[in-house]
C-alpha positions in Angstrom: -0.7 -33.5 150.5 0.0 -29.7 150.9 3.8 -30.1 151.2 4.6 -31.0 147.6 2.6 -28.0 146.2 4.5 -25.6 148.5 7.8 -27.0 147.4 6.9 -26.6 143.7 6.0 -22.9 144.2 9.3 -22.2 146.0 11.3 -23.8 143.2 9.6 -21.8 140.6 10.3 -18.6 142.5 13.9 -19.4 142.8 14.4 -20.0 139.0 12.4 -17.0 137.7 15.1 -14.3 137.8 17.5 -16.4 135.8 15.0 -17.0 133.0 13.4 -13.6 132.8 16.5 -11.4 133.3 19.6 -12.8 131.7 22.9 -11.0 132.3 24.3 -8.3 130.0 27.3 -10.4 129.1 25.1 -13.4 128.1 22.9 -11.3 125.9 25.9 -9.7 124.2 27.4 -13.0 123.4 24.2 -14.4 121.7 24.2 -14.0 117.8 21.7 -11.5 116.4 18.8 -12.9 114.4 18.6 -12.1 110.7 16.5 -9.0 110.0 16.7 -7.7 113.6 18.0 -4.1 113.6 20.8 -3.2 115.8 23.6 -0.6 115.8 24.7 -0.2 112.0 22.1 -2.8 110.6 19.9 -0.3 108.6 22.8 1.2 106.6 24.2 -2.2 105.7 20.8 -3.4 104.4 20.4 -0.2 102.3 23.8 -0.6 100.8 23.0 -4.2 99.9 19.7 -3.2 98.3 21.3 -0.4 96.2 24.0 -2.8 94.9 21.4 -5.4 93.9 19.1 -2.8 92.1 22.0 -1.4 90.1 23.0 -4.8 88.9 19.4 -5.4 87.8 19.2 -2.1 86.0 22.5 -2.7 84.1 21.3 -6.2 83.1 18.0 -4.6 81.8 19.9 -2.0 79.8 22.2 -4.6 78.3 19.2 -6.6 77.2 17.7 -3.5 75.5 21.0 -2.9 73.6 21.1 -6.5 72.5 17.6 -6.2 70.9 18.0 -5.6 67.1 14.7 -3.7 67.0 16.0 -1.1 69.4 15.9 2.3 67.7 18.9 4.6 67.5 17.5 7.1 70.1 17.0 4.4 72.7 20.4 2.9 71.9 22.3 6.1 72.3 20.6 7.0 75.6 21.1 3.4 77.0 24.8 3.4 76.2 25.2 6.8 77.9 23.3 5.6 81.0 25.3 2.3 81.1 28.5 4.4 81.4 27.0 6.5 84.3 26.0 5.9 87.9 23.3 3.8 89.4 21.1 6.9 89.4 21.7 7.4 85.7 20.6 3.8 85.1 17.5 4.3 87.0 16.7 7.6 85.3 17.0 6.1 81.9 14.7 3.2 82.7 12.1 5.3 84.4 12.1 8.5 82.2 14.2 8.4 79.1 13.4 5.0 77.7 9.8 5.7 77.0 10.5 9.1 75.5 13.3 7.8 73.2 11.2 4.8 72.2 8.3 7.1 71.0 10.7 9.2 69.0 12.3 6.1 67.4 8.8 4.8 66.5 7.8 8.0 64.9 11.1 8.0 62.9 10.3 4.5 61.7 6.8 5.4 60.6 8.3 8.4 58.7 10.7 6.1 56.9 7.8 3.9 55.8 5.9 7.0 54.7 8.8 7.9 52.4 9.5 4.5 50.9 6.3 2.5 51.1 3.7 1.9 48.5 0.4 3.8 48.2 -1.4 1.9 50.9 1.6 2.0 53.3 2.0 5.7 52.8 -1.7 6.3 53.4 -1.7 4.2 56.6 1.6 5.8 57.9 0.3 9.3 57.4 -2.8 8.4 59.4 -0.7 7.0 62.2 1.5 10.1 62.4 -1.6 12.3 62.5 -3.0 10.2 65.4 -1.8 9.3 68.9 1.1 7.2 70.0 -1.3 4.2 70.2 -2.1 4.7 66.5 1.7 4.6 65.8 2.1 1.4 67.8 -0.9 -0.2 66.1 0.5 0.7 62.7 3.9 -0.7 63.5 2.5 -3.8 64.9 -0.1 -4.7 62.3 -1.2 -1.8 60.1 2.0 -1.6 58.0 1.8 -5.4 57.1 -1.8 -5.1 56.0 -1.0 -2.0 53.9 2.1 -3.7 52.4 0.0 -6.8 51.5 -2.5 -4.5 49.7 0.4 -2.8 47.8 1.8 -6.2 46.9 -1.6 -7.3 45.5 -2.1 -4.1 43.6 1.4 -4.5 42.1 0.7 -8.1 41.1 -2.5 -7.1 39.4 -0.7 -4.4 37.5 2.0 -6.8 36.5 -0.7 -9.1 35.1 -2.1 -6.2 33.1 1.3 -5.3 31.7 2.2 -8.9 30.7 2.1 -9.3 26.9 1.0 -12.9 27.4 -2.1 -12.0 29.4 -5.3 -12.9 27.7 -8.1 -10.5 26.9 -10.5 -11.7 29.7 -7.8 -11.6 32.4 -6.6 -8.2 31.4 -10.1 -6.8 31.4 -11.0 -8.2 34.8 -7.7 -6.9 36.2 -8.3 -3.4 35.0 -11.6 -3.3 36.9 -10.0 -4.0 40.3 -6.5 -2.5 40.1 -7.7 0.7 41.7 -10.1 -1.0 44.0 -10.0 -1.8 47.7 -7.7 -4.4 49.3 -10.6 -6.8 49.5 -11.4 -6.5 45.8 -7.7 -7.1 44.9 -7.5 -10.2 47.1 -10.8 -11.6 45.7 -9.6 -11.1 42.1 -6.3 -12.9 42.8 -8.0 -15.7 44.8 -11.0 -16.3 42.6 -11.5 -14.0 39.6 -8.2 -14.6 38.0 -8.7 -18.3 37.5 -12.2 -17.7 36.1 -10.9 -15.1 33.6 -8.1 -17.5 32.6 -10.6 -20.2 31.7 -12.4 -17.7 29.4 -9.0 -16.9 27.7 -8.3 -20.7 27.4 -11.6 -21.1 25.5 -10.8 -18.1 23.2 -7.3 -19.3 22.5 -8.5 -22.8 21.7 -11.0 -21.4 19.2 -8.3 -19.3 17.6 -6.0 -22.3 17.2 -8.8 -24.3 15.7 -9.4 -21.5 13.1 -5.9 -21.7 11.7 -5.1 -25.4 12.2 -5.5 -28.4 10.1 -8.1 -31.1 10.3 -6.6 -32.9 13.3 -6.1 -29.7 15.2 -9.7 -28.7 14.6 -11.0 -32.0 15.8 -8.9 -31.9 19.0 -9.9 -28.3 19.7 -13.6 -29.1 19.2 -13.4 -31.9 21.8 -11.8 -29.6 24.3 -14.4 -26.9 23.8 -17.2 -29.4 24.1 -15.8 -30.7 27.4 -15.4 -27.0 28.5 -13.5 -27.6 31.7 -10.3 -25.9 32.8 -8.4 -29.2 32.7 -9.6 -30.2 29.2 -8.7 -26.8 27.8 -5.3 -26.7 29.4 -4.6 -30.3 28.2 -5.3 -29.2 24.6 -3.2 -26.0 24.9 -0.3 -27.6 26.7 -0.1 -30.8 24.7 -3.0 -31.8 22.5 -2.6 -29.1 19.9 1.0 -30.1 19.3 0.2 -33.8 18.8 -2.6 -32.9 16.4 -0.4 -30.4 14.6 2.3 -33.0 14.0 -0.4 -35.1 12.3 -1.4 -32.2 10.1 2.2 -31.4 9.3 2.8 -34.9 8.0 -0.2 -34.7 5.8 0.9 -31.3 4.4 4.5 -32.6 3.7 3.1 -35.6 1.8 1.1 -33.1 -0.3 4.2 -31.1 -1.0 6.1 -34.3 -2.1 3.3 -35.2 -4.5 3.2 -31.7 -6.1 5.1 -31.6 -9.4 5.8 -27.9 -8.9 7.8 -28.6 -5.6 11.5 -27.9 -6.2 14.3 -30.4 -5.4 15.6 -28.7 -2.3 12.1 -28.5 -0.7 11.6 -32.1 -1.5 14.8 -33.2 0.1 14.2 -31.3 3.3 10.6 -32.5 3.4 11.6 -36.1 3.2 14.1 -35.6 6.0 11.6 -33.9 8.2 9.0 -36.6 7.6 11.4 -39.1 9.1 12.0 -36.9 12.2 10.2 -35.9 15.3 7.1 -33.5 15.6 9.6 -30.8 16.4 11.4 -31.5 13.1 8.2 -31.2 11.2 7.4 -27.8 12.8 10.9 -26.5 12.2 10.6 -27.4 8.5 7.5 -25.3 8.1 8.6 -22.4 10.4 12.2 -22.0 9.3 13.2 -24.2 6.4 10.4 -24.2 3.9 10.5 -20.5 3.0 14.2 -20.1 2.2 14.3 -23.4 0.3 11.2 -22.6 -1.7 12.8 -19.2 -2.7 16.0 -21.0 -3.7 14.1 -23.4 -5.9 12.1 -20.6 -7.5 15.3 -18.6 -8.3 16.7 -21.7 -10.0 13.6 -21.9 -12.2 14.1 -18.3 -13.2 17.8 -18.9 -13.9 16.8 -21.8 -16.2 14.4 -19.7 -18.1 17.1 -17.0 -18.4 19.3 -19.5 -20.1 16.7 -21.0 -22.5 14.1 -18.3 -23.2 13.9 -15.7 -26.0 15.0 -12.1 -25.7 11.9 -10.9 -23.9 11.9 -13.8 -21.5 15.6 -13.4 -20.8 15.1 -9.7 -20.1 12.2 -10.3 -17.7 14.0 -13.1 -16.0 17.1 -11.0 -15.3 15.0 -8.2 -13.9 13.3 -10.7 -11.5 16.6 -12.1 -10.3 17.9 -8.6 -9.7 14.8 -7.7 -7.6 13.1 -9.2 -4.5 11.5 -12.6 -4.0 8.2 -11.0 -4.8 9.5 -10.1 -8.2 10.6 -13.7 -8.7 7.1 -14.9 -7.8 5.5 -12.4 -10.1 7.7 -13.5 -13.0 6.9 -17.2 -12.5 3.2 -16.5 -12.1 2.6 -14.1 -15.0 5.7 -12.4 -16.3 7.3 -15.4 -18.0 4.1 -16.0 -20.1 3.8 -12.4 -21.2 7.4 -12.4 -22.2 7.1 -15.7 -24.1 4.0 -14.3 -26.0 6.1 -11.3 -26.9 8.9 -13.5 -28.3 6.4 -15.6 -30.3 4.8 -12.4 -31.8 8.2 -11.1 -32.8 9.1 -14.4 -34.4 5.8 -14.5 -36.4 6.3 -11.0 -37.7 9.8 -11.9 -39.0 8.5 -14.9 -41.0 5.5 -12.9 -42.7 5.1 -14.0 -46.4 5.7 -11.6 -49.3 2.9 -10.0 -51.3 2.9 -10.1 -55.2 3.3 -7.0 -57.3 0.8 -6.7 -60.3 2.2 -6.2 -63.8 0.4 -5.6 -67.1 -0.1 -8.3 -69.7 2.6 -8.3 -72.4 0.8 -8.8 -75.7 -1.4 -11.5 -74.3 1.6 -13.3 -72.6 1.2 -14.3 -69.0 4.7 -14.2 -67.4 4.8 -15.9 -64.2 7.5 -13.7 -62.6 9.7 -10.8 -63.2 13.0 -10.0 -61.6 13.0 -6.6 -59.8 15.8 -4.2 -59.7 17.2 -5.6 -56.4 16.9 -9.2 -57.3 13.5 -9.8 -55.7 10.9 -11.8 -57.6 8.0 -9.8 -58.9 4.9 -11.7 -59.8 2.6 -10.6 -62.6 -0.9 -9.6 -61.7 -4.1 -10.3 -63.6 -5.0 -7.6 -66.2 -7.7 -5.2 -65.3 -10.1 -3.4 -67.8 -8.0 -3.0 -71.0 -7.4 0.4 -72.6 -7.8 0.6 -76.5 -4.4 1.0 -78.2 -5.7 3.6 -80.7 -6.6 6.0 -78.0 -3.2 5.6 -76.5 -1.5 6.3 -79.9 -3.7 9.0 -81.6 -6.6 9.5 -79.3 -9.1 9.3 -82.4 -9.0 5.8 -84.1 -11.2 3.1 -82.5 -10.2 -0.5 -83.5 -12.6 -3.4 -83.2 -13.3 -4.8 -79.9 -11.6 -8.1 -80.6 -8.5 -6.5 -81.8 -8.4 -4.1 -78.9 -8.9 -7.1 -76.6 -6.1 -9.0 -78.2 -3.6 -6.3 -78.6 -4.2 -3.4 -76.1 -2.1 -3.6 -73.1 -3.6 -3.7 -69.7 -2.9 -0.7 -67.4 -2.7 -1.7 -63.8 -4.7 0.3 -61.4 -3.0 1.9 -58.5 -2.6 -0.5 -55.5 -1.0 -0.3 -52.1 2.7 -1.1 -52.0 2.1 -4.2 -49.9 0.0 -5.6 -52.8 2.4 -4.4 -55.6 5.8 -5.2 -54.2 7.3 -8.3 -52.8 8.7 -8.3 -49.3 12.3 -8.8 -48.4 11.7 -11.4 -45.8 11.0 -9.0 -43.0 7.8 -7.2 -42.0 8.7 -4.0 -44.1 8.1 -3.4 -47.9 10.7 -2.7 -50.6 12.3 0.6 -50.5 11.7 3.5 -52.9 14.3 2.1 -55.3 12.5 -1.2 -55.8 9.2 0.6 -56.3 10.7 2.9 -58.9 12.2 -0.1 -60.8 8.8 -1.8 -60.9 7.2 1.3 -62.2 9.8 1.6 -65.0 9.1 -1.9 -66.1 5.4 -1.3 -66.4 6.0 1.9 -68.4 8.4 0.2 -70.7 6.0 -2.6 -71.4 3.3 -0.1 -72.4 5.6 1.7 -74.8 6.6 -1.6 -76.4 3.0 -2.5 -77.2 2.3 1.0 -78.7 5.4 0.7 -80.9 4.4 -2.7 -82.2 0.9 -1.4 -83.0 2.3 1.5 -85.2 4.5 -0.9 -87.0 1.5 -3.1 -87.9 -0.4 -0.1 -89.3 2.5 0.9 -91.6 
């Protein structure tokens, strides 16, 4: 039992030197494990490490250059480092990059300060006055919020300046245009639509005030409903449908009016057979010129057929403006016609008779004047006694005096003594002298006969 144990111990002792102490040659021939230092291993590993780091630095710098947001300062320093050594690459990444990036960010904020709106400029100045973290916060978010505020303010101002903006919208916009960003946004999101509804109601009421019956009825329905949709439906479509109905009624009234001229009637019939747009075009563009043309034709007709005063007034109207034409047709023609009628009546005024004395009791019906006019005898007035005419002393009997004494006419106006010549003026002085001579001759003839009788 003891012999096997002894044999095992002797075998182990014999093999121990071979296992624990290999020969130099054997050790030299074995390959070196990876990572185990030996003669020259440390320098090789360092070289490999440097080469790998340089490649990584170059790759990072190339990525920075490819970024479009890289500022000009960073870009210039990166290109310079990329052309240098591995140490230049490392120095750029560890030192220059951050410095150049801050400078570029400040330059970007300065540009926004110079070109941005009021809110952007205010926020940019605050960032430049603060830390680099303030600059980063401005570039990341602040500038966009400030730009949105400027955009909202500009939109509100555009609404104010728009000529089509209603009264309520413009008034509400003016109240917030200089307000905060929150006030501007609330107006654009909520207040604008509310103010527009107020303007829709006002515009609907204005249209109803000038429209016809159909337009007024449609507007009244929209106002009673009083919703945004109902008001917009009337403004965008309903008013035009109702106006077309009113236009047709008005055209029919024109056609039934006897004073409507032929050109207006022709165009009105054509529009009546057309679309609502044709009806509106007739009233907005055609009716005025056509009516003026018809009115001028009326004046021209009066110019051809009227009297002197009418022709004169008609020509003056045609030479003037359309207002002159309207004034002539309304009043001028009637005044001118009355003037012509007055002149015609004065020309046809009847002649007045001239009184002559009685010739010895005779009653001549007429006597020719010196110019050929007919002179009518007048009734005798209070007779004068013949004796008084002859001697101034003898006084015959009343009967004889009444039968034989001539009648001496009393003085009378020329219009009662002389006949007219067919115009509105009396005879001239020659005719008056002739009539006087006849009266005097008649008186002398009676006196002569009276003396002959006494003898």
